[in-house]
N, C-alpha and C positions, 0 to 999 in steps of 0.2 A: 552306481550301487555302493553303500557303506559295506564295511567288513564286520566281521564278528567282533564283540565288544573286546577292546584292548584294556579297559579300565577294569576295576573290580566288580565282578558280576553278582557277588554275593554280600548280603548285609551281616550285622556283626552276629546275629543269632544263628544264620546258616554257618558261618565261619567258627563259631563254637562248637557246633555239632561236629563238623569235620575235624577239629582239634581232638574232641572227646573220642571219636572213632579212628583216630589216626590216618585219615584220608586226605588231610589239608594239603599235603606236598602234591599229590597226584590230581587232585579234583580241580584246583585252581586253573592250571591250563586248559584242563579239558572243558571247564565252563566258559572260559575265554574264547575257546574255538566253537563251542556250540551255542551259546547264548547270544542272540543277535538283536539289533535294535529295529530289524525289519523281517518280514516274513519271506522266506524263499518261495519260489513259483510253486513248488510242490505242495507247501503248506496253504499257500492262497488257493489252489485248486481243491486240496482236500477239504476245507471248511465249506466250499461251494457245494460239496456233495452230500452234505450231512442233513438228517431229518431233525436234529437236536444238537444243542451245545450245553455243556455244564458251565455254569456261572458262579463267581463268587464275588460278594460285594458287601458293603457295610450299610446298617441301618442308621438311624439318626443317634443312636446311643454308640456307636462304632462297633457294635455287635456283628461279626462276620456271619454270613449265612451262604449256605451252598444252595442253588436252585438249578433249574432246568428251563430252557427256552427252547421252543419248538417251530416247526415250520416244513412246508415243503422244501425238498432239497432245492437249492438256490435262495433261500431266504437270507443267506449269508453270501456276500461277494466282497472281493478286495479289488477296488479300483486303482489302487497303487500299493506298493509293497509296505508301507508303513500305514496303512489303513485297512480295517475290516468294517464294511457296512452291513447292517442287520435290519430284518424287518421282522422281528420275532412274534411269536404268540406267548402270551405271559398265562400262567396257571391262575385259576382261582384260588385265593388264600395265599399266593405267594409274599413270604414275609419281607421281601424287598420292595414289594409294591410293583406298580406298572410305571415302566420308564416313560411312557406317554400320558401318565395321569397327573395328578396334582403333585407338582415338584417339592412343595413345601409340606407334603403330609406322608413323609417316608418313602417317596418315590426316589428315583434316580435324579441327580443333579449333573449340569454340565461340569466337567472336571472331575467327577467321581472316580476313583480307582476302581478297576475291574479286573477279574482274572477269568480267562476262558479256557476250558479244555475241551478240543475236539476229539471225539473217540468213536471209532468204527468198530464194534465189538467182533463182527464177523471176519474182518481182517486183521484185528488185533492192532491197528494202528492208533496212536493217539499223538497230538500235538498241543502244546501249551502256547498260550499268548497271554501276556499281562499288559495292562494299559491304563488309558484314561478314557473316559466317556465323553464324547462330543455331541450335544444335542443340536438338531438343525434349528437355524434361525427361523425358517418359516413355519415351525410347529408341525412339521410331517411326522407321520408315525415310521421313523426309521432313525437310526443314530449311527455314528461312526465310533470305532474304537481305535484311538491313536496307540500305535506300537510302541511299547517300551523294552519289552523283552518277548523273545519267540524262540522256542526250541522245541526239539522233539523228545519223546519218551520211549522207553524200553516196553516190550509188549508183555511184560510178565504180569501174572494174576489177572489178565483181562478174560472173562468167561466168554467164549465165543457164541454170538447169537446174532441173527439178523434181525434188525429193528427197522421198522418202517413208521412212516407218519400215517396215522389213520384216526380219524375223529370218532369219538365213542357216541352212540346215540343214546340219550337219556330222556325219559318224559319230564314234563315240567314240574312234577312233584318231587322229583328226584335230582334236580339239577345241583351239580356240585357246588356251584357258588353258594347255595343255601344251606349246605352241609358241612362247611369247613369247621373244624373243631379246634379251638384253642386250647393246648395243653400246658399244664404246669410241670414241676419236676417228676412227677409220677406219669409214667405213661399208661394209656388206655390199653385194654386187652388186645385191640386189633392192632395198635402200634407195636406191641410188645412181639405179637406173632410175626408181624412183617420183619422187624429186626432179626429174630431167631431164625427165620428162614431165608434170609437174603445170603447172595454169594458175592454182592457188589454193594459199595457204598460210596459217597463222593464226600469230601471234607475240605471245608474253606478255612482259611487261616490268615492272618494278617501281621505284617510287620509292626513293631512298637511304634514306629513314626509313621504309620498310614493313618491317613485323616481324610475326611470329605473334601478338604480343601486343596490339599498340597502334598507331594511326595519329595523328599529332599534327595533321593538317589533313584536311579533306575532299578536297583534291586529292592526297593521299598514298594510296598503296596499289598495287595490282595492276591491270593493264590487260591486254586481250586485243584484238588487232586483225586485220583482214583485209587480206591483200595478194594481187592478182592481175595477171595479164598473160597473153601468148601463152604456149603451152608452151615450156619452155626459158628463161623470162624469170629463173629462178634459175640463174646460172652457178656451176658447180663446179669444183674443181681439188684435186689431191692436193698438200699441201704436202710440204716437205722431210723433215719427220719422220714423213711418212706419214698424218698426219691429213687429214680434209676439211675444207676451206676453201670457203666459199660468198659470193658476191657478190649481193646483193639490191638492184636499182635501186629508188630511192624517187622516185615520180612526184608531180606536183601534186595536192595534196588538200584538206583543209578547213583547213589551216593551224594546226590545235591542236597538233600534233607530241606528242602524248601518247606514242607508242611512242619518237621519237627523243629527247624531252626526258626520259624515263627512262634512255635509253642513255648521255646525257651525264654522268648521275649514278652509274648503275649498269650496268656493261657485260653482266651477265648476263642472258639472255634464253632463252626455250623456243620451239620451232618445233613445229607439227603439219601433217603431210600426210596426206591421206586419199585412198584409191582407191575411188570409188563403185561401180565395176564389180567389182573382185575383192574387195573388203571389207578390204583391207590398211590398216594404220595405222603411221605412223612418227612417233615423238616424239624430238626431238632437244634437248639442252641446249648452249648456245653462249656463247662470249664475242663481243660486238659492238662495233663502233667505227664511228661516222659518219664518212664521208670527204666532206667539203664542198666541195672544189676541186681533186680529181684530175683530170689530164687524161683519164683512163680514163673518166670521166663520159660523154664524147662518144661512146664506144663503145656506150653503152645509149641507143637511141632514145627520146627524150622523158624520160629521167631528169633530175632535178634535182640529185642527190646519190646516194651509194651506201652502203650498210650492208654492211660487211665483218664476217663472221662465221667464228670457227674452232669446230668441233664439239668438245665435251668428252666427251659421253657420249650414249647414245640407247636406243630400245627400238622393237624390230620385232614388231608382233602381226599374223600373217595371218588373213585371212578372218573377222574378228571384228566388222566395223563392221555393225550392223543398219540401215543405210541404203543405199537404192538411188537412181541417177539415171536420170530418165527424159526422153524428148524432150519439148519444150514441149507443153501442151495446145492 
């Protein structure tokens, strides 16, 4: 078994954020100890228990998107410490397409960078794994993720809820696949309502050197991260050009700054909002900017800095999410 990474676990954007926030000296040895090129056994077991996983990937224009793949617990397995194997269900309208569909029409390709976040809200556990997609030679509906970085995250800001895999019944006239709505920079009323009542979102970002073909270092690639707060923690406004602008407070975390480090180099990000009651899903592609010292930071209780986002496009898929939230057991 290999050991935690002794080489540089952070790319230039992350290291810049460490320097700007004064944590560079303390975070490097922590990153070298925590960030591994394999999954510990507890992470391997953890992913196998989950009914969903958050995914970050790049479309054909290198736009990062955050999305969700689902399945009965066990749809992910780790046959060895450097591999995670998955047989996922893909939502209709997923902007990254179907990994088992036409590989030349926006779908996943062999070797694509991928970021995974396994999260169990009712226990507030979460583990990250970034790697490369490996498609089966026989064309089967499964794939492997080759591990490049694996590490745990703290439980801060996770809203506790028990989530189970449950297929929603819809009649033929209201099948979600026929009602996916493509959005522009201006959000629909339904999308705006979901954003303003959400206490959780997921954000995908990519290093400046991430591509569909190669990643120069283990720290390069795509990341997907969790953000949480009280309902309404994401502030919305309509910009002068009619597009939707969002403000996302950035609270104290683990100081690795994977997302913000990516944004410093590459402002394109993807957001995912999910309604576990109604089953609605909203994907947004945005341009992001890190606001380090604006007086407006004081308007957001507990925020250390702000992420300013301008929506470029999106997709709205109603009643398609095969996941439900339940009261704590």
